[in-house]
C-alpha positions in Angstrom: 74.4 -120.0 -123.0 74.0 -118.3 -126.5 70.4 -119.3 -127.1 70.1 -117.3 -123.4 72.0 -114.5 -125.0 69.6 -114.6 -128.2 66.7 -115.0 -126.5 67.9 -111.3 -124.1 68.7 -109.8 -127.1 64.8 -109.9 -128.8 63.5 -109.6 -125.6 65.1 -106.1 -124.7 64.3 -105.0 -128.4 61.3 -106.1 -128.7 60.8 -103.8 -125.1 62.9 -100.7 -125.8 60.2 -98.9 -127.3 57.2 -100.0 -125.3 54.5 -98.1 -122.6 56.1 -100.1 -119.4 53.8 -100.2 -116.6 54.3 -101.5 -113.2 52.2 -103.4 -110.3 53.8 -103.0 -106.6 52.0 -105.8 -104.7 53.1 -107.0 -100.5 51.5 -109.6 -98.3 52.5 -110.9 -94.7 51.3 -113.4 -92.6 51.8 -113.5 -88.7 51.1 -116.9 -86.9 50.1 -118.3 -83.4 50.4 -121.6 -82.7 50.3 -123.8 -79.0 50.6 -127.4 -78.8 51.1 -130.3 -76.8 52.7 -133.9 -77.7 53.7 -137.1 -75.8 57.4 -137.3 -77.2 59.0 -135.0 -79.5 60.1 -132.0 -77.8 59.8 -129.1 -80.8 61.8 -126.2 -80.4 59.5 -123.6 -79.5 58.6 -121.0 -81.7 54.7 -119.6 -80.3 54.8 -116.7 -83.4 56.0 -116.6 -86.5 56.0 -113.9 -89.7 55.5 -116.6 -92.2 55.8 -114.8 -95.1 56.1 -111.0 -95.6 56.7 -110.6 -99.0 56.6 -108.0 -102.2 56.1 -108.5 -105.5 56.7 -106.2 -108.4 55.1 -107.5 -111.8 56.0 -105.1 -115.0 53.9 -105.5 -118.2 56.2 -104.4 -121.2 53.5 -104.8 -123.9 50.9 -107.4 -125.1 53.6 -110.0 -125.5 56.3 -109.5 -122.8 56.2 -109.1 -119.0 58.0 -110.0 -116.1 57.6 -110.6 -112.3 60.1 -110.7 -109.2 58.6 -111.7 -106.1 61.1 -111.6 -102.7 60.4 -113.0 -99.3 61.9 -111.2 -95.6 60.3 -113.4 -93.4 62.5 -115.8 -91.5 65.8 -115.3 -94.0 68.0 -117.5 -91.7 66.2 -120.3 -92.1 65.3 -120.0 -95.9 69.2 -118.0 -97.0 69.0 -117.9 -101.1 64.7 -119.1 -101.0 63.7 -115.8 -100.0 63.4 -115.4 -103.6 60.2 -116.7 -104.4 60.1 -116.1 -108.1 62.0 -114.1 -111.1 61.1 -114.8 -114.4 60.3 -113.5 -117.8 56.7 -114.1 -119.8 56.0 -114.0 -123.4 52.4 -114.4 -124.3 52.0 -115.5 -127.8 48.2 -115.5 -127.2 45.5 -116.1 -125.1 46.0 -119.8 -125.4 49.8 -120.4 -125.1 52.3 -118.7 -122.3 56.4 -119.3 -122.3 58.0 -118.6 -119.3 62.1 -118.4 -118.2 63.7 -118.0 -114.8 62.4 -119.2 -111.0 58.9 -120.4 -111.0 56.5 -122.9 -109.7 57.4 -126.3 -111.8 53.9 -127.7 -113.1 53.7 -130.6 -111.0 50.1 -130.6 -108.3 47.1 -128.8 -107.8 48.4 -127.8 -104.4 51.6 -126.9 -105.2 50.9 -124.0 -108.5 48.0 -122.7 -106.7 48.9 -119.7 -104.6 49.3 -120.4 -100.8 47.0 -117.0 -100.2 44.1 -118.6 -101.3 44.6 -122.2 -99.4 42.2 -123.9 -96.9 44.6 -124.4 -94.8 47.9 -122.2 -93.3 49.9 -125.1 -94.7 50.3 -127.1 -97.5 49.5 -130.9 -96.6 52.2 -133.0 -95.5 51.8 -134.8 -99.1 53.4 -131.7 -100.6 56.6 -133.1 -99.0 56.8 -135.8 -102.0 57.2 -132.1 -104.2 59.8 -129.7 -105.1 57.8 -126.4 -105.6 60.5 -124.0 -107.2 62.9 -124.5 -110.2 64.9 -122.7 -112.3 64.6 -123.0 -115.9 61.9 -123.1 -119.0 58.0 -123.8 -119.2 55.2 -123.7 -121.8 51.9 -123.7 -121.1 48.9 -124.2 -123.1 45.3 -123.3 -122.0 42.2 -124.4 -124.2 38.8 -123.9 -123.8 38.2 -126.7 -121.1 41.9 -127.9 -120.7 45.0 -127.1 -120.0 49.0 -128.3 -120.2 52.5 -127.3 -118.6 55.6 -128.6 -119.6 58.6 -127.4 -118.8 62.4 -128.4 -118.0 64.7 -127.2 -114.9 67.7 -127.7 -114.0 70.4 -126.9 -111.3 70.3 -122.5 -110.3 73.5 -121.0 -111.7 72.3 -117.6 -111.2 71.4 -117.6 -107.3 67.6 -116.9 -107.5 67.5 -119.5 -104.6 66.7 -122.6 -106.1 69.0 -125.6 -105.6 72.2 -125.9 -107.1 72.8 -129.3 -107.4 68.9 -129.9 -108.2 70.0 -132.0 -111.3 67.9 -132.3 -114.3 63.8 -132.7 -114.7 61.2 -132.6 -117.4 57.6 -131.9 -115.1 54.4 -131.4 -116.7 50.9 -131.1 -115.7 47.6 -131.7 -117.4 44.1 -131.3 -116.9 40.3 -130.6 -117.7 37.3 -129.6 -116.7 34.0 -131.9 -116.6 30.5 -131.3 -115.4 29.0 -133.4 -112.7 26.7 -133.2 -109.8 25.1 -130.1 -110.6 28.5 -128.8 -110.4 32.0 -128.4 -112.1 34.9 -131.1 -111.4 38.5 -130.9 -112.4 40.7 -133.5 -113.3 44.5 -133.1 -113.5 47.6 -136.2 -113.9 51.7 -134.6 -112.8 54.6 -136.4 -113.6 58.3 -135.4 -113.6 61.2 -137.3 -114.2 64.4 -136.0 -112.1 68.3 -136.9 -112.3 69.6 -135.6 -109.3 73.2 -134.2 -108.9 73.7 -134.8 -105.4 72.1 -136.4 -102.3 68.2 -135.6 -101.7 65.9 -135.8 -98.6 62.1 -136.5 -98.1 60.8 -134.4 -94.6 58.3 -132.7 -93.2 57.0 -130.1 -90.8 53.3 -131.4 -89.4 51.7 -128.7 -91.2 52.8 -125.9 -88.7 55.6 -123.4 -89.5 56.3 -122.6 -86.1 58.3 -126.2 -85.5 61.6 -126.8 -86.2 61.4 -130.8 -85.7 59.6 -133.0 -88.0 57.7 -136.3 -87.5 59.1 -137.6 -90.7 62.3 -137.3 -92.3 64.4 -139.8 -94.3 67.9 -137.5 -93.4 70.0 -137.7 -96.7 69.9 -140.3 -99.1 72.3 -141.3 -101.3 73.7 -142.8 -104.7 70.3 -142.3 -106.0 70.2 -142.4 -110.4 66.9 -141.3 -111.1 63.5 -139.8 -109.7 60.0 -140.6 -111.6 57.1 -139.4 -109.5 53.0 -139.1 -110.5 50.7 -137.3 -109.3 46.4 -137.6 -109.6 44.2 -134.5 -108.5 40.8 -134.1 -108.5 38.5 -131.1 -107.5 34.7 -130.7 -107.7 32.7 -127.5 -106.4 29.7 -125.8 -106.8 28.6 -122.2 -105.3 29.2 -123.1 -101.6 31.0 -126.6 -101.4 34.3 -128.0 -102.7 36.2 -131.3 -102.6 39.4 -131.6 -103.2 41.7 -134.0 -103.2 45.2 -135.6 -104.5 47.4 -138.8 -104.3 51.6 -138.6 -105.4 53.8 -141.2 -105.6 57.9 -141.2 -105.6 59.8 -143.5 -107.4 62.8 -143.2 -106.3 65.9 -145.4 -108.0 69.2 -145.9 -106.7 72.3 -147.4 -107.5 72.8 -148.9 -104.1 70.4 -151.2 -102.2 66.7 -151.4 -102.8 64.8 -148.8 -104.6 62.1 -146.1 -102.8 58.8 -145.8 -103.4 57.2 -143.4 -101.6 53.7 -142.0 -101.2 51.1 -138.9 -99.8 48.0 -137.9 -100.6 45.0 -135.7 -99.0 41.4 -134.7 -99.1 40.1 -131.7 -98.2 35.7 -131.2 -98.2 34.8 -127.5 -97.3 32.0 -125.3 -97.4 31.7 -121.3 -97.7 28.9 -119.4 -95.9 28.3 -115.5 -97.6 30.2 -115.6 -100.2 31.9 -117.6 -103.3 35.4 -119.8 -104.1 36.7 -119.2 -107.3 38.9 -121.9 -109.8 39.9 -121.4 -112.6 39.0 -124.4 -114.0 40.8 -123.3 -118.0 43.9 -122.4 -115.6 43.6 -125.4 -113.2 44.2 -122.8 -110.0 42.5 -121.2 -107.3 41.8 -117.4 -107.8 40.7 -114.8 -105.0 37.1 -115.6 -103.1 34.7 -113.7 -103.4 33.4 -111.9 -100.5 31.1 -110.0 -98.4 33.5 -107.7 -96.7 33.1 -109.0 -92.4 30.0 -111.7 -93.6 31.8 -114.7 -95.2 33.4 -117.3 -93.8 34.4 -120.7 -94.4 34.7 -124.2 -92.4 37.1 -126.9 -93.6 38.3 -130.5 -93.1 41.4 -132.3 -94.4 43.0 -135.7 -94.0 46.5 -136.3 -95.2 48.9 -138.8 -95.4 52.5 -139.1 -95.8 54.0 -143.0 -95.8 58.0 -143.1 -96.3 58.5 -146.6 -94.9 60.4 -149.2 -96.3 62.2 -152.5 -95.9 65.7 -151.3 -95.9 65.2 -147.2 -94.8 61.7 -146.8 -92.7 61.6 -143.2 -92.2 58.1 -143.7 -90.9 54.0 -143.0 -91.7 52.5 -140.2 -90.6 48.7 -139.1 -91.0 46.9 -136.3 -90.3 43.5 -134.9 -88.9 42.5 -130.8 -89.9 40.0 -128.5 -89.2 40.1 -125.4 -90.2 37.9 -121.9 -90.1 38.6 -118.8 -92.3 36.6 -115.2 -91.4 37.3 -112.9 -94.7 38.0 -109.2 -93.9 37.7 -108.3 -97.4 39.2 -110.5 -100.9 42.5 -109.9 -99.6 42.6 -109.9 -95.9 41.4 -112.9 -93.7 42.1 -114.6 -90.1 42.6 -118.0 -90.2 41.8 -120.8 -87.1 43.2 -124.4 -87.4 43.2 -127.9 -85.4 45.9 -130.5 -86.5 45.9 -134.2 -84.8 49.0 -135.2 -85.8 49.6 -138.8 -85.7 52.8 -140.9 -86.5 52.8 -144.6 -86.2 55.9 -144.6 -86.1 57.6 -141.6 -86.5 61.3 -141.3 -88.4 62.9 -143.0 -84.5 60.5 -145.8 -84.7 58.1 -144.6 -82.4 54.7 -144.1 -82.1 53.7 -140.6 -81.8 50.7 -138.3 -81.6 50.5 -134.2 -81.8 47.8 -131.8 -81.2 48.5 -127.9 -82.8 46.2 -124.9 -82.7 47.1 -122.5 -84.6 45.5 -118.8 -85.7 46.8 -116.6 -88.8 46.4 -113.4 -89.8 46.7 -112.6 -93.4 47.1 -109.2 -95.0 47.7 -108.5 -98.3 48.0 -104.6 -99.5 
């Protein structure tokens, strides 16, 4: 606690004579879905305001800045999770940054990249093996063609929207740019060690937010000692084509019963017309797409899987095939069309099941 107070005193002392600037932004995403399935009776929510976020970036000087973002969409479901980010940043130089607060934990390319730049409306089902947000401390180093992030996160005692029983975790991610096949490739590795305070659960929606039911759901898992996570990511792109893939493995060590090993992954192939996808190889993140207003569009395909099978606790296996078309009115506004064929063999109840989803999103940024 004394260290936190000391950091606060130094921070406010350094900005007391600073020229403060503000940047306010907002984003809204409206979804509509139609589906048919052969077993599960989903709670029908044909339309949904997926995100309605307001963010405030405050720059105190060249060294210190802060960011706060809140989400008013679907507040009844998310409760405390409406606070998406709340952090202070100290930028020592162009290569080294320090973050304190609530932020995305440095694990998985799909997780750390902003959703407004994604190829599809929702992250893959493999993302069920990651926790996106944590409250703690994060260090980032940017090299000329590589980057490294490492963070320490714990329970949320400040009502920022992270879990109050998350436990203790060390999370890291490292990546490097390579030139290959007339394009550029990014290779990365993520790792996490976690000691949870209480029970955990692994579950996922079938890559559509308008559904409340899940094909795969472990339910509450008790007597968890430690969790070890590993992720491998690869991305190749040139001016028009993109290939992106990840594989994630969770090793859940239990005090009683057999240990659990869950895996997931995805592969995306995408082509853009009259525009250019921009990926920050130095930072290992997607950034805004360069577009020709009203003329840029892209088509993408994705295969994803999530394996929650185990000898003494079988929560099922699911694989999805998705097709997507994105039409850009501008670099900040687009219309997204997704078709998803989800197949569970079996689902969490031991029943083979297939599901077809047709959905559209209107994405606006102000």
